[in-house]
C-alpha positions, 0 to 999 in steps of 0.5 A: 886880139890874139885871144879872139882869133884863137877862140874863133879858130877853136870854135871853127875846128870844133864845129868842123870836126863833127861828123855829118850823116846824110839825111839827118839834121846835124847839130853842127849845121844848125850851129853853123847856121846860127853863128855864121850864116844868119849874121852874114845874111843880115849883113847881105840884107843891109848891103842889098838895100843900099845897092837897091837905093843906089840902083833905083834911078837906073831901075826906074828908067828901065822898068826893072824895079821889081826885079832889082828889089827882089834880087837885092833885097827880097832874096836875101830876106827870104834866105835869112829869115824864111829858110829853115835853120840848118837847111843850106839846100834851101832855094829861093827860086823853089819857094817862088815856084811853090807859091805860083802853083 
């Protein structure tokens, strides 16, 4: 267990020590996205789907199934699977505005 913790800390320090340049894609952003953000995004999709199922009876009563589905499942799916790798400034709302034009 201590070896795993030491490895995770070492990888974190190596990724955090790479200097960032404004306006340039950075390898550490891409690596951090693949190692940390995407797996957390997949976990949020699963958790959101579970919450959506739990909230479904209440959403049906209030007529907000689409809004609940978009917020709990749709947005995490877009952020995890549609967002370009390494682009942490991606906005799900901006993507929705582009499709409405």
